[in-house]
C-alpha positions as CSV (number, residue, x, y, z in Angstrom):
1,M,13.0,-16.6,15.2
2,R,10.5,-18.0,12.9
3,A,10.3,-16.4,9.4
4,I,9.0,-16.9,6.0
5,S,12.2,-17.0,3.4
6,Q,12.7,-18.7,0.0
7,E,15.8,-20.2,-1.4
8,V,14.9,-19.8,-5.4
9,L,12.5,-17.2,-7.0
10,G,8.9,-19.0,-8.1
11,G,5.3,-19.8,-7.2
12,P,4.0,-19.4,-3.9
13,E,5.4,-22.9,-3.0
14,V,8.8,-21.5,-2.7
15,L,7.8,-19.5,0.7
16,T,9.0,-21.9,3.6
17,L,8.9,-21.5,7.2
18,V,12.4,-21.2,8.8
19,E,14.4,-20.5,11.7
20,L,16.5,-17.1,11.4
21,D,18.7,-15.1,13.8
22,R,16.8,-12.3,15.6
23,P,17.9,-8.9,14.1
24,A,19.8,-6.6,16.6
25,P,18.7,-2.8,16.4
26,G,21.5,-0.3,15.3
27,P,21.9,3.3,16.2
28,S,18.6,5.1,15.5
29,D,16.8,1.7,15.1
30,V,14.1,-0.2,17.0
31,L,13.4,-3.8,17.3
32,V,9.9,-4.4,16.7
33,R,8.3,-7.9,17.7
34,V,5.9,-8.5,14.8
35,H,2.1,-9.2,15.8
36,A,1.0,-8.8,12.3
37,A,2.7,-8.4,8.7
38,G,0.4,-7.1,5.7
39,V,0.8,-8.7,2.3
40,N,1.0,-6.5,-0.9
41,P,1.4,-7.3,-4.5
42,T,5.0,-6.1,-4.3
43,D,5.7,-9.1,-2.1
44,W,4.7,-11.6,-4.7
45,M,6.5,-9.6,-7.3
46,H,9.6,-9.7,-5.6
47,R,9.0,-13.5,-4.7
48,T,8.6,-14.2,-8.5
49,T,11.4,-12.0,-10.1
50,G,13.6,-10.7,-7.3
51,L,12.9,-7.4,-8.7
52,Y,14.9,-5.1,-6.5
53,L,16.2,-7.5,-3.9
54,G,18.2,-9.6,-6.5
55,A,18.8,-13.5,-6.1
56,P,17.2,-15.2,-3.0
57,P,17.5,-16.1,0.0
58,F,15.3,-13.4,1.1
59,V,12.4,-12.4,3.4
60,V,9.8,-10.5,1.5
61,G,7.2,-8.4,3.3
62,W,7.3,-4.5,4.5
63,D,4.1,-4.0,6.3
64,V,4.5,-4.5,10.1
65,S,2.4,-3.8,13.5
66,G,3.8,-4.8,16.9
67,V,5.5,-4.0,19.9
68,V,8.9,-2.4,20.3
69,E,11.3,-4.9,21.9
70,A,14.4,-2.8,22.3
71,V,15.7,0.4,20.8
72,G,19.2,1.5,19.5
73,A,21.5,4.3,20.4
74,G,19.7,7.7,19.9
75,V,16.2,6.7,19.6
76,T,13.9,9.1,21.7
77,L,10.5,8.6,19.9
78,Y,9.9,5.1,21.5
79,K,10.6,3.1,24.5
80,P,10.1,-0.9,24.9
81,G,6.6,-2.0,25.2
82,D,5.3,1.0,22.9
83,E,2.8,-0.5,20.3
84,V,3.9,0.9,16.4
85,F,3.0,0.3,13.0
86,G,4.9,1.1,10.0
87,M,6.6,0.3,6.8
88,L,10.2,-1.0,6.3
89,D,12.6,0.7,3.9
90,Y,11.4,-0.1,0.5
91,P,12.6,-2.0,-1.6
92,R,15.7,-3.1,0.1
93,G,14.6,-3.2,3.7
94,A,12.2,-6.3,3.3
95,G,11.6,-8.6,6.0
96,A,8.3,-8.2,7.6
97,Y,7.4,-12.1,7.2
98,A,9.2,-12.8,10.4
99,E,8.8,-12.6,14.4
100,Y,11.1,-9.6,14.8
101,V,12.3,-6.7,12.5
102,A,14.6,-4.0,13.1
103,A,14.4,-0.6,11.4
104,P,14.9,3.1,11.4
105,S,12.3,4.3,14.5
106,R,11.0,7.2,12.2
107,N,9.6,4.2,9.8
108,F,7.0,3.9,12.1
109,A,4.1,5.6,14.2
110,R,2.3,4.8,17.2
111,K,-0.5,2.4,16.6
112,P,-3.8,4.2,17.2
113,E,-6.0,2.9,20.1
114,G,-9.0,0.8,18.7
115,I,-7.2,-0.2,15.9
116,D,-5.7,-4.0,16.1
117,H,-2.7,-5.2,15.0
118,V,-4.3,-6.9,11.9
119,R,-5.9,-3.6,10.7
120,A,-2.8,-1.7,11.5
121,A,-0.5,-4.0,9.7
122,A,-2.6,-3.5,6.5
123,L,-2.1,0.2,6.4
124,P,1.4,1.4,6.0
125,V,2.4,0.4,2.4
126,A,-1.0,0.7,0.8
127,G,-1.9,3.9,2.8
128,L,1.5,5.5,2.3
129,T,1.2,5.0,-1.5
130,A,-2.2,6.6,-1.6
131,W,-1.1,9.4,0.7
132,Q,2.2,10.2,-1.2
133,A,0.2,10.0,-4.4
134,L,-2.7,12.2,-3.6
135,V,-1.4,14.5,-0.8
136,D,2.4,14.8,-1.3
137,T,2.3,14.7,-5.0
138,A,-1.1,15.7,-6.2
139,D,-1.9,18.0,-3.3
140,V,-5.5,17.3,-3.8
141,R,-7.9,19.9,-2.5
142,P,-11.5,20.4,-1.9
143,G,-14.1,20.3,-5.1
144,Q,-11.2,18.6,-7.1
145,R,-12.5,15.7,-9.1
146,V,-10.3,12.7,-8.7
147,L,-10.4,9.1,-10.5
148,I,-9.1,6.2,-8.7
149,H,-8.7,2.7,-10.4
150,A,-9.0,-0.4,-8.9
151,A,-10.9,1.4,-6.0
152,A,-11.6,-1.6,-4.4
153,G,-8.2,-2.7,-4.2
154,G,-5.6,-2.4,-1.3
155,V,-4.2,1.1,-2.3
156,G,-7.7,2.2,-4.0
157,H,-9.8,1.7,-1.3
158,L,-7.8,3.7,1.0
159,A,-7.1,6.3,-1.5
160,V,-10.9,6.9,-2.1
161,Q,-10.9,7.6,1.6
162,I,-8.0,9.9,1.7
163,A,-9.4,12.0,-1.3
164,K,-12.7,12.3,0.4
165,A,-11.1,13.3,3.6
166,R,-9.4,16.2,1.4
167,G,-12.8,17.3,0.3
168,A,-12.6,15.8,-3.3
169,Y,-15.3,14.5,-5.7
170,V,-14.2,10.9,-6.0
171,I,-14.8,8.5,-8.8
172,G,-13.8,5.0,-8.7
173,T,-13.6,2.1,-11.1
174,A,-14.5,-1.3,-10.1
175,S,-16.3,-4.4,-11.1
176,A,-20.3,-4.3,-10.4
177,R,-19.9,-6.6,-7.4
178,K,-17.8,-3.9,-5.6
179,H,-20.0,-0.9,-6.4
180,D,-21.7,-1.0,-3.1
181,F,-18.5,-1.3,-1.3
182,V,-16.7,1.3,-3.1
183,R,-19.7,3.8,-2.5
184,G,-19.9,2.9,1.1
185,L,-15.9,4.2,1.5
186,G,-17.4,7.5,0.3
187,A,-17.1,7.3,-3.8
188,D,-19.3,9.8,-5.6
189,E,-19.5,7.7,-8.5
190,V,-18.3,4.2,-9.5
191,V,-17.8,2.9,-13.0
192,D,-18.1,-0.6,-14.1
193,Y,-14.7,-1.1,-16.1
194,T,-16.1,-4.5,-17.2
195,R,-18.8,-3.1,-19.1
196,T,-17.9,0.5,-19.7
197,D,-15.0,2.3,-21.1
198,F,-14.4,4.7,-18.2
199,A,-12.7,7.1,-20.8
200,E,-16.1,7.6,-22.4
201,V,-18.1,8.4,-19.2
202,V,-15.5,10.3,-17.1
203,S,-14.1,13.8,-17.7
204,D,-12.7,17.0,-16.5
205,V,-10.9,15.2,-13.8
206,D,-7.9,17.0,-11.8
207,V,-6.0,13.9,-10.6
208,V,-6.0,10.2,-11.7
209,L,-4.2,7.6,-9.4
210,N,-3.7,4.6,-11.7
211,A,-2.9,1.1,-10.1
212,V,-3.6,-0.8,-13.4
213,G,-1.3,-1.5,-16.3
214,G,-2.1,-2.1,-19.6
215,D,-3.6,0.9,-21.6
216,Y,-5.2,2.5,-18.5
217,G,-2.6,5.1,-18.8
218,P,-3.3,6.3,-22.1
219,R,-7.0,5.9,-21.8
220,S,-6.7,7.9,-18.4
221,L,-5.1,10.8,-20.2
222,R,-8.7,11.3,-22.2
223,T,-10.4,11.9,-18.7
224,L,-8.0,14.6,-17.5
225,R,-8.6,18.4,-17.8
226,S,-5.6,20.6,-19.1
227,G,-3.1,21.1,-16.3
228,G,-4.2,17.7,-14.4
229,I,-1.9,15.2,-13.1
230,L,-1.7,11.4,-13.6
231,I,0.1,9.3,-11.2
232,S,0.9,5.5,-11.7
233,I,2.1,3.2,-9.3
234,L,2.9,0.5,-11.7
235,F,5.5,2.5,-13.8
236,S,3.1,2.2,-16.6
237,H,3.8,5.5,-18.2
238,S,5.3,5.0,-21.9
239,E,7.2,7.3,-23.7
240,N,4.3,7.6,-26.4
241,M,2.0,9.3,-23.9
242,E,4.6,12.0,-23.2
243,P,3.7,14.2,-26.2
244,A,-0.3,14.0,-25.5
245,A,0.4,14.7,-22.1
246,K,2.8,17.8,-22.7
247,A,0.2,19.1,-25.5
248,R,-2.4,19.4,-23.1
249,D,0.0,20.4,-20.0
250,I,-0.8,17.2,-18.2
251,R,1.9,16.2,-15.5
252,L,2.7,12.5,-15.7
253,E,4.3,10.9,-12.4
254,N,5.5,7.4,-11.6
255,L,5.6,6.7,-7.9
256,T,7.4,4.3,-5.6
257,V,6.3,4.3,-2.0
258,E,8.7,5.3,0.7
259,A,9.1,5.0,4.4
260,D,7.6,8.1,6.0
261,H,7.0,9.0,9.8
262,A,5.0,12.2,9.0
263,G,2.8,10.2,6.5
264,M,2.5,7.4,8.9
265,A,1.3,10.0,11.7
266,A,-1.2,11.3,9.6
267,I,-2.7,7.9,8.5
268,A,-2.8,7.0,12.0
269,E,-4.6,10.3,12.9
270,L,-7.2,9.5,10.1
271,A,-7.6,6.2,11.5
272,A,-8.0,7.2,14.9
273,E,-10.8,9.6,13.9
274,G,-12.5,6.9,11.8
275,S,-11.9,8.8,8.5
276,L,-9.9,5.9,7.2
277,R,-10.8,2.4,7.6
278,V,-8.8,-0.7,6.0
279,E,-11.0,-3.7,4.5
280,I,-9.5,-6.9,5.6
281,D,-10.1,-9.6,3.0
282,G,-8.5,-12.3,4.9
283,V,-6.2,-13.3,7.8
284,L,-3.7,-16.3,7.8
285,P,-1.1,-17.4,10.4
286,L,2.6,-16.6,9.2
287,E,3.1,-20.4,8.3
288,Q,0.3,-19.9,5.5
289,A,2.1,-17.1,3.7
290,A,2.0,-19.2,0.5
291,E,-1.7,-19.3,0.6
292,A,-1.9,-15.7,1.3
293,H,0.1,-15.2,-1.7
294,R,-2.3,-17.6,-4.0
295,R,-5.3,-15.8,-2.9
296,G,-3.7,-12.3,-3.6
297,E,-2.6,-13.2,-7.0
298,T,-6.1,-13.9,-8.0
299,G,-6.8,-10.2,-8.3
300,R,-10.3,-10.9,-6.7
301,T,-9.6,-9.6,-3.1
302,T,-11.3,-6.8,-1.6
303,G,-9.0,-4.5,0.6
304,K,-6.0,-6.4,2.1
305,L,-4.7,-9.8,3.3
306,V,-2.6,-10.2,6.7
307,L,-0.6,-12.7,8.1
308,T,-0.5,-12.9,12.0
309,V,2.7,-13.7,13.6
310,A,2.7,-13.3,17.5
311,E,0.0,-14.5,19.7
């Protein structure tokens, strides 16, 4: 099968098209013929540093949408020919930049009708991150105030919609040129972080979802009410934040996304009913994975980048 692999750590240029053996599904696994693979910041983090994967060679990528080719022993959820989308085990189950992947059947959900493979492939990692932060961790409820940083980004733009679907009042941070987009997702307020210190204009927040590093964590503490929760997906909470958080009964959480059948099914339901739509910034063929990484690393994309794999 065709795949994008790398022999060394480095820039986008280390990503090369190779031929690898097709994986075989083990017990409880499904073999999926990949039609599209989502591109996420964690992909280029692993390409550059190895992070959780260690030394190359390896194939990055965790987002997939495709068709079940074969099932392993004991699988009851799917049969060959079913259209599915989902997330490979994070972090060590990487391998989405390939024509075929084998993974546990419960990493996937049925692809909603009316959603093509490109949009379905853009949803799992970012959608599950937002879902696990706002629903599983924070249990966002109607009327709560939720602040979402990088609200036009891959995780952020889905988080805005999930929070709105839960009945929250949503405040997003984004550059001025993306304000109309974020408001179109349902945000009640948008703050231009390039001109305004969000901590000076946002207050009494119940939940903060932080997808930005630097001092965003400490500043976000100032926006939270007593008893609120600050969730970071970048492990940006520092020890010096803990005393201030404890003094105001603020809960600090660092979240790593996990494969999750129930979460995928919930995301599929929201997408099917039109409450969750993914913005596609660009679609490139598998062999142009390096270009997708170059675009993603600019930090200027809106929504998600996707690689097409099968015709």
